[in-house]
PADREN-166250 format. One line per 8 residues: number of its first residue (from 1); for each residue x, y, z of N, C-alpha, C, O. Coordinates in steps of 0.02 Angstrom, whole numbers. Example, Ala and Ser with C-alpha at 12.3 -4.5 7.8 and 13.67 -1.06 7.14 Angstrom:
2
1	660,-284,390,615,-225,390,660,-165,390,712,-166,423  642,-112,354,684,-53,357,645,2,394,670,57,402;
END
This chain:
236
1	6825,3816,6949,6762,3800,6926,6713,3856,6950,6703,3868,7010  6690,3882,6909,6629,3929,6915,6569,3920,6959,6558,3860,6957  6532,3944,6992,6468,3924,7039,6415,3900,6989,6379,3853,7005  6405,3935,6919,6371,3907,6868,6373,3828,6872,6331,3789,6893  6432,3819,6845,6464,3762,6805,6444,3703,6867,6418,3649,6854  6461,3726,6931,6452,3684,6993,6381,3673,6995,6364,3616,6982  6334,3716,7008,6269,3695,7006,6236,3665,6959,6180,3641,6967  6274,3663,6897,6244,3611,6844,6249,3539,6864,6206,3498,6847;
9	6304,3523,6903,6320,3453,6919,6279,3425,6987,6275,3367,7006  6251,3482,7015,6201,3453,7091,6142,3451,7048,6123,3494,7009  6109,3385,7062,6044,3363,7045,5993,3387,7093,5999,3373,7153  5946,3421,7072,5900,3456,7111,5837,3415,7096,5828,3385,7043  5788,3418,7152,5722,3390,7151,5670,3414,7158,5669,3445,7210  5597,3417,7117,5548,3426,7136,5517,3392,7190,5528,3332,7200  5472,3433,7234,5437,3410,7292,5369,3436,7288,5353,3494,7275  5321,3373,7304,5257,3399,7304,5234,3360,7363,5247,3301,7374;
17	5185,3411,7413,5155,3390,7461,5069,3398,7429,5046,3450,7407  5034,3337,7433,4966,3346,7408,4916,3319,7454,4906,3259,7458  4884,3364,7488,4828,3338,7542,4766,3318,7521,4742,3358,7481  4736,3278,7531,4662,3271,7507,4619,3262,7569,4642,3248,7624  4550,3272,7554,4495,3276,7592,4443,3220,7565,4428,3217,7506  4415,3174,7618,4367,3129,7574,4287,3161,7601,4268,3180,7656  4257,3158,7545,4189,3180,7552,4144,3129,7589,4153,3070,7571  4098,3139,7637,4075,3098,7675,4018,3048,7630,4004,2991,7648;
25	3996,3073,7583,3960,3027,7530,3974,2969,7531,3935,2922,7538  4047,2968,7524,4081,2898,7510,4068,2837,7556,4061,2777,7541  4066,2870,7617,4045,2817,7678,3990,2794,7671,3980,2742,7703  3947,2813,7640,3880,2795,7626,3873,2739,7573,3819,2709,7570  3919,2726,7535,3925,2684,7472,3928,2607,7522,3939,2603,7583  3916,2558,7478,3919,2481,7488,3986,2470,7518,4036,2504,7507  3979,2408,7567,4050,2390,7585,4097,2377,7531,4157,2388,7533  4057,2348,7473,4100,2317,7410,4132,2369,7370,4190,2368,7351;
33	4079,2423,7357,4111,2480,7320,4173,2499,7351,4227,2491,7322  4165,2529,7422,4218,2547,7446,4280,2510,7453,4336,2535,7454  4268,2451,7459,4334,2407,7458,4361,2407,7393,4423,2406,7387  4316,2408,7330,4350,2403,7274,4384,2475,7257,4432,2479,7219  4352,2540,7293,4393,2595,7262,4463,2608,7306,4511,2641,7286  4459,2574,7372,4517,2574,7408,4570,2538,7370,4624,2565,7361  4555,2463,7343,4608,2424,7323,4631,2452,7262,4690,2441,7248  4596,2488,7220,4617,2523,7149,4654,2576,7171,4708,2573,7141;
41	4652,2627,7213,4687,2684,7223,4759,2654,7253,4810,2675,7226  4764,2605,7307,4803,2583,7348,4859,2558,7273,4915,2582,7264  4839,2525,7245,4866,2480,7196,4903,2535,7133,4958,2523,7108  4861,2597,7114,4900,2654,7094,4951,2684,7130,5004,2700,7103  4937,2696,7205,4998,2726,7237,5058,2687,7230,5111,2711,7212  5046,2614,7248,5111,2553,7265,5151,2561,7185,5210,2575,7179  5115,2551,7144,5143,2565,7069,5183,2619,7054,5239,2609,7031  5152,2699,7067,5180,2756,7063,5261,2744,7100,5312,2764,7071;
49	5265,2710,7167,5326,2702,7192,5395,2682,7155,5453,2690,7175  5370,2655,7093,5424,2632,7036,5444,2698,6996,5498,2700,6967  5408,2741,6994,5424,2814,6950,5447,2859,7004,5502,2884,6990  5427,2874,7053,5435,2933,7101,5465,2912,7158,5471,2851,7163  5487,2948,7206,5487,2933,7277,5419,2953,7315,5400,3011,7309  5392,2919,7343,5321,2929,7362,5312,2905,7436,5339,2851,7449  5283,2934,7482,5267,2919,7544,5204,2928,7569,5176,2971,7534  5170,2910,7608,5100,2910,7612,5079,2927,7702,5106,2896,7747;
57	5038,2972,7711,5030,2992,7780,4955,3007,7794,4920,3038,7755  4938,2987,7846,4871,3001,7871,4870,3066,7921,4916,3077,7960  4817,3105,7915,4804,3158,7939,4742,3156,7977,4717,3205,8004  4714,3084,7978,4643,3089,8013,4639,3101,8101,4665,3060,8139  4614,3143,8120,4612,3152,8188,4667,3217,8205,4670,3244,8261  4704,3233,8152,4750,3287,8166,4740,3356,8141,4771,3406,8161  4687,3353,8087,4663,3412,8059,4595,3397,8031,4578,3340,8016  4556,3448,8026,4492,3433,8017,4474,3436,7936,4430,3403,7908;
65	4524,3488,7902,4497,3492,7843,4546,3456,7787,4546,3484,7732  4586,3399,7795,4632,3360,7769,4609,3276,7798,4584,3268,7854  4621,3227,7758,4626,3162,7790,4696,3129,7771,4721,3084,7804  4719,3151,7725,4779,3111,7704,4831,3157,7658,4813,3208,7628  4896,3132,7659,4946,3173,7613,4975,3120,7569,4967,3062,7586  5006,3134,7522,5053,3093,7483,5110,3146,7463,5103,3199,7432  5179,3112,7494,5237,3161,7478,5257,3136,7423,5247,3076,7417  5288,3170,7371,5306,3143,7319,5373,3183,7296,5376,3243,7312;
73	5422,3157,7263,5486,3187,7255,5518,3150,7186,5511,3090,7176  5552,3193,7141,5576,3159,7082,5607,3235,7043,5578,3289,7053  5663,3229,7004,5688,3275,6977,5652,3295,6912,5672,3346,6884  5609,3265,6890,5562,3280,6814,5483,3281,6868,5453,3236,6896  5472,3354,6862,5405,3370,6878,5349,3341,6848,5296,3336,6879  5356,3318,6775,5297,3274,6742,5294,3221,6769,5236,3199,6767  5338,3182,6800,5329,3118,6831,5284,3136,6885,5233,3101,6883  5283,3171,6926,5244,3185,6991,5160,3202,6960,5108,3180,6984;
81	5166,3244,6906,5102,3257,6870,5064,3195,6844,5003,3190,6851  5108,3141,6811,5082,3091,6786,5053,3055,6846,4992,3045,6847  5089,3036,6893,5063,3013,6956,4994,3047,6979,4958,3003,7003  4966,3103,6978,4916,3124,7001,4863,3128,6942,4802,3129,6955  4881,3129,6891,4839,3106,6842,4810,3028,6834,4754,3014,6814  4860,2983,6855,4828,2915,6862,4787,2910,6929,4739,2872,6924  4795,2938,6989,4753,2947,7033,4687,2975,7019,4634,2955,7045  4693,3032,6967,4616,3063,6949,4580,3018,6909,4522,3032,6892;
89	4603,2972,6893,4562,2928,6853,4537,2860,6896,4500,2818,6870  4562,2857,6965,4530,2804,7008,4462,2820,7022,4449,2880,7013  4412,2781,7041,4343,2785,7079,4338,2844,7137,4301,2893,7139  4395,2818,7186,4406,2858,7243,4407,2925,7216,4369,2965,7243  4441,2944,7173,4462,3023,7168,4387,3053,7147,4379,3114,7151  4340,3016,7128,4282,3066,7137,4243,3084,7195,4189,3115,7195  4280,3059,7252,4256,3076,7324,4310,3108,7356,4311,3114,7417  4359,3132,7315,4419,3172,7362,4409,3239,7325,4392,3250,7266;
97	4427,3287,7382,4446,3346,7366,4520,3372,7377,4551,3331,7411  4562,3432,7356,4643,3424,7381,4636,3504,7402,4655,3550,7367  4603,3510,7470,4611,3590,7496,4684,3605,7497,4690,3665,7488  4731,3582,7504,4806,3611,7506,4847,3568,7471,4839,3507,7472  4900,3603,7434,4940,3570,7383,5000,3623,7374,4994,3682,7355  5060,3590,7392,5122,3633,7394,5173,3604,7362,5191,3547,7375  5207,3647,7309,5254,3631,7255,5305,3670,7268,5302,3731,7277  5365,3627,7270,5434,3662,7278,5490,3625,7255,5478,3571,7228;
105	5550,3645,7261,5609,3610,7238,5675,3622,7287,5684,3668,7328  5719,3567,7272,5768,3575,7320,5828,3614,7305,5845,3622,7246  5867,3644,7364,5931,3689,7326,5964,3689,7394,5933,3689,7447  6014,3689,7389,6084,3693,7431,6063,3770,7467,6047,3823,7439  6070,3753,7538,6058,3818,7583,6113,3864,7582,6167,3836,7590  6116,3931,7574,6163,3968,7570,6194,3995,7648,6241,4034,7656  6152,3962,7699,6174,3978,7768,6204,3925,7820,6217,3942,7877  6213,3861,7797,6229,3813,7833,6306,3779,7819,6324,3726,7844;
113	6338,3810,7784,6406,3788,7771,6447,3774,7830,6481,3723,7835  6444,3821,7877,6469,3823,7934,6452,3768,7992,6487,3749,8038  6396,3751,7975,6355,3707,8024,6345,3633,7997,6308,3592,8023  6382,3624,7944,6377,3555,7916,6394,3509,7946,6451,3511,7969  6360,3457,7957,6369,3382,7991,6332,3329,7947,6289,3343,7905  6357,3262,7964,6322,3204,7912,6246,3219,7928,6217,3234,7980  6225,3207,7853,6156,3212,7861,6106,3275,7862,6045,3277,7855  6159,3329,7874,6129,3397,7876,6102,3417,7813,6108,3387,7759;
121	6060,3490,7829,6016,3498,7770,6069,3535,7722,6041,3552,7670  6123,3548,7722,6172,3577,7676,6177,3535,7610,6182,3560,7554  6175,3464,7626,6172,3412,7582,6120,3380,7546,6130,3331,7510  6046,3414,7560,5998,3391,7550,5957,3432,7485,5903,3462,7487  6005,3421,7425,5976,3432,7357,5931,3372,7348,5875,3376,7322  5958,3315,7372,5924,3245,7382,5878,3237,7437,5903,3250,7492  5817,3219,7438,5786,3210,7500,5790,3122,7495,5779,3082,7450  5809,3117,7553,5814,3050,7585,5766,3032,7641,5796,3022,7694;
129	5710,3026,7645,5660,3021,7696,5686,2964,7766,5695,2905,7751  5695,2986,7831,5696,2929,7876,5646,2891,7893,5654,2847,7935  5587,2900,7864,5521,2867,7879,5519,2873,7964,5519,2819,7993  5517,2927,8003,5513,2938,8055,5422,2921,8063,5388,2912,8012  5390,2920,8137,5330,2908,8138,5291,2963,8114,5239,2953,8084  5316,3029,8128,5284,3102,8098,5324,3141,8053,5386,3141,8052  5289,3172,8017,5296,3222,7960,5266,3292,7974,5206,3303,7965  5311,3341,7998,5266,3411,8011,5282,3449,7958,5340,3464,7947;
137	5229,3471,7915,5245,3525,7855,5208,3586,7871,5167,3591,7916  5228,3636,7830,5219,3704,7839,5229,3733,7776,5272,3704,7743  5200,3783,7746,5227,3829,7700,5254,3891,7729,5224,3907,7781  5301,3930,7710,5338,3980,7744,5356,4029,7707,5396,4018,7661  5330,4093,7719,5354,4160,7698,5393,4207,7734,5378,4221,7792  5437,4231,7709,5476,4281,7747,5447,4357,7728,5420,4375,7676  5461,4401,7794,5448,4470,7758,5495,4498,7719,5552,4479,7730  5485,4549,7663,5521,4578,7623,5585,4615,7665,5642,4601,7647;
145	5577,4651,7710,5635,4674,7740,5690,4619,7764,5745,4638,7784  5674,4558,7760,5721,4508,7761,5778,4517,7713,5838,4517,7726  5748,4525,7650,5782,4515,7590,5824,4586,7572,5859,4592,7522  5814,4633,7616,5835,4694,7611,5908,4706,7649,5949,4751,7640  5910,4651,7692,5965,4645,7757,6026,4612,7707,6018,4575,7658  6087,4636,7734,6153,4603,7709,6151,4526,7720,6112,4498,7758  6197,4497,7683,6214,4433,7688,6241,4407,7754,6225,4352,7776  6287,4457,7788,6314,4444,7847,6263,4453,7914,6268,4422,7967;
153	6211,4505,7897,6161,4511,7955,6124,4439,7935,6128,4400,7982  6099,4419,7891,6053,4361,7892,6086,4305,7902,6054,4255,7918  6152,4302,7894,6193,4228,7914,6200,4234,7991,6202,4180,8020  6204,4291,8033,6215,4296,8102,6145,4265,8121,6148,4215,8157  6090,4286,8106,6026,4273,8129,6010,4198,8114,5978,4168,8157  6032,4160,8049,6020,4096,8039,6068,4069,8070,6050,4011,8078  6122,4077,8094,6166,4036,8131,6146,4023,8192,6158,3967,8216  6110,4073,8231,6089,4065,8289,6026,4013,8280,6020,3961,8314;
161	5978,4036,8226,5930,3985,8218,5947,3916,8208,5908,3873,8231  6000,3897,8177,6013,3838,8166,6041,3805,8219,6034,3744,8222  6077,3839,8269,6102,3820,8328,6058,3790,8377,6072,3742,8413  5989,3829,8376,5940,3814,8414,5920,3747,8390,5912,3700,8429  5912,3741,8319,5887,3685,8294,5929,3607,8318,5906,3551,8331  5985,3628,8316,6033,3560,8342,6026,3544,8401,6055,3492,8418  5985,3580,8453,5971,3557,8511,5924,3492,8502,5921,3450,8547  5896,3488,8456,5852,3432,8427,5878,3382,8375,5846,3375,8323;
169	5935,3348,8386,5966,3307,8346,5906,3256,8310,5908,3248,8249  5859,3226,8348,5826,3168,8321,5766,3199,8272,5720,3163,8253  5772,3274,8254,5714,3312,8227,5752,3330,8153,5799,3370,8153  5732,3304,8101,5767,3312,8040,5718,3372,7991,5656,3372,7985  5758,3412,7966,5728,3463,7923,5731,3458,7849,5784,3449,7819  5683,3462,7825,5688,3462,7735,5661,3518,7707,5602,3524,7691  5705,3560,7700,5680,3629,7671,5667,3616,7588,5702,3574,7560  5626,3646,7558,5623,3664,7486,5591,3732,7475,5560,3766,7516;
177	5608,3748,7401,5603,3817,7391,5534,3832,7324,5520,3794,7277  5510,3886,7337,5442,3887,7295,5442,3950,7271,5387,3977,7264  5502,3987,7253,5486,4056,7241,5473,4059,7154,5508,4036,7109  5419,4088,7151,5389,4093,7069,5344,4029,7047,5313,4029,6994  5345,3964,7102,5305,3912,7062,5252,3891,7103,5219,3841,7090  5241,3930,7155,5188,3913,7207,5180,3979,7247,5218,4027,7240  5124,3977,7293,5099,4044,7328,5155,4064,7378,5171,4123,7385  5186,4007,7415,5246,4019,7470,5303,4013,7437,5313,3988,7382;
185	5356,4048,7489,5416,4046,7460,5456,3988,7494,5516,3991,7479  5441,3944,7529,5473,3889,7556,5423,3843,7582,5373,3866,7610  5435,3772,7575,5407,3721,7627,5445,3687,7662,5495,3658,7639  5427,3686,7720,5486,3648,7768,5446,3585,7786,5384,3583,7789  5485,3537,7797,5452,3478,7815,5500,3453,7883,5561,3461,7883  5469,3424,7934,5513,3398,7980,5494,3328,8009,5439,3312,8030  5543,3294,8006,5537,3209,8020,5551,3213,8092,5598,3246,8115  5514,3182,8125,5510,3180,8198,5484,3112,8234,5448,3072,8204;
193	5501,3102,8294,5486,3051,8324,5431,3061,8377,5421,3011,8411  5394,3114,8393,5340,3132,8438,5336,3197,8427,5380,3232,8402  5271,3218,8450,5231,3281,8443,5268,3345,8484,5278,3402,8462  5287,3314,8553,5299,3354,8604,5362,3389,8583,5370,3450,8581  5406,3338,8567,5490,3365,8558,5476,3413,8501,5503,3468,8502  5432,3396,8448,5446,3449,8392,5413,3517,8409,5431,3570,8385  5363,3509,8452,5326,3580,8474,5374,3613,8514,5369,3674,8508  5423,3592,8557,5475,3601,8608,5528,3652,8557,5546,3709,8572;
201	5547,3616,8497,5584,3648,8448,5555,3699,8409,5598,3740,8390  5493,3712,8389,5463,3778,8366,5454,3807,8412,5465,3866,8398  5437,3801,8479,5441,3859,8528,5498,3879,8549,5501,3932,8580  5552,3841,8537,5614,3878,8556,5629,3928,8494,5646,3985,8509  5626,3911,8430,5632,3947,8379,5614,4030,8381,5644,4079,8362  5545,4019,8417,5511,4086,8425,5557,4133,8449,5546,4192,8435  5619,4115,8490,5657,4166,8524,5712,4187,8478,5745,4236,8495  5728,4153,8412,5786,4176,8379,5752,4251,8354,5694,4270,8359;
209	5816,4289,8325,5804,4359,8303,5780,4344,8234,5751,4391,8208  5786,4280,8194,5766,4269,8125,5684,4258,8139,5657,4252,8084  5647,4254,8179,5583,4234,8194,5544,4294,8185,5484,4292,8174  5575,4345,8190,5544,4419,8189,5527,4426,8113,5477,4458,8095  5568,4395,8070,5552,4408,7995,5506,4358,7948,5503,4353,7887  5474,4326,7999,5422,4283,7971,5353,4315,7962,5321,4344,8006  5333,4305,7891,5275,4337,7885,5223,4285,7881,5167,4310,7888  5222,4221,7873,5162,4167,7876,5198,4095,7871,5238,4075,7829;
217	5171,4064,7925,5211,3989,7925,5152,3945,7943,5160,3896,7980  5086,3964,7915,5042,3929,7937,5003,3905,7843,5017,3936,7791  4961,3851,7847,4928,3818,7882,5001,3762,7915,5053,3758,7881  4995,3729,7973,5030,3668,7982,5014,3609,7984,4957,3604,8007  5037,3562,7972,5006,3499,7969,5052,3447,8000,5113,3450,7991  5014,3385,8048,5041,3350,8080,5031,3277,8045,4979,3248,8059  5071,3251,8007,5072,3191,7965,5088,3134,7996,5145,3130,8018  5046,3082,8004,5072,3012,8025,5087,2973,7975,5050,2966,7927;
225	5143,2942,7982,5185,2892,7922,5160,2823,7939,5173,2788,7988  5115,2810,7876,5089,2735,7872,5088,2712,7789,5093,2748,7739  5080,2658,7793,5075,2618,7724,5007,2646,7694,4964,2666,7733  4997,2647,7635,4927,2682,7602,4880,2629,7608,4823,2647,7595  4886,2571,7623,4828,2537,7646,4805,2553,7713,4744,2551,7717  4829,2565,7756,4827,2589,7824,4788,2661,7819,4732,2674,7843  4826,2701,7784,4796,2784,7771,4739,2776,7747,4695,2807,7777  4716,2732,7687,4651,2720,7673,4599,2692,7708,4541,2710,7702;
233	4626,2637,7754,4578,2624,7795,4561,2659,7860,4531,2627,7903  4577,2715,7869,4568,2765,7920,4527,2802,7891,4503,2846,7926  4503,2799,7818,4457,2847,7796,4383,2819,7829,4339,2859,7845  4375,2753,7836,4312,2737,7864,4294,2672,7826,4241,2643,7838;
END
């Protein structure tokens, strides 16, 4: 079977990371108004779970420029757009900005076939969140010289990179691709149990040869996995 026909059978997903910042004026509204806004917004988020895969995360206390993040996944990008449109019609949306937003799609990696194990990234054309306490998200761009290397050269470096990653089996990576559809080339999202372990993993990866071909891997977001009711309660 040709590569093209095989690809047709693989269902790939659209992945959206939407970060929001609350304007301080909202906190000066009456308690009754704020309660109404929160209830309405939470209701839309909960109902949206029927049409897209959706997870909510708080970033309160983690970064100064964002307060929460919605992670949405579906095969049809318009499903995700419609959820955003519904959220925009809520009263709370009038007090929210979106400082960061990343759009990507899933794709089978060309580098991990020899390193495949149950639940590995190679099979992650379908995202299945583990619902760990933390999600670490950042956009990623490689240097142009990386693409001038041969497949064998890149494979050797990525094999080392993957080997280092396997030293931390409790951390799961979700890599998605953004070529031509957003400003970055990739969006990586790591599911993990604590900040310290993930920091150790990223520090170890700095010593791989592939790391020299990283052009940009910021901004980086530490997101706390919470129900939308708790995410909104943390806003104040």
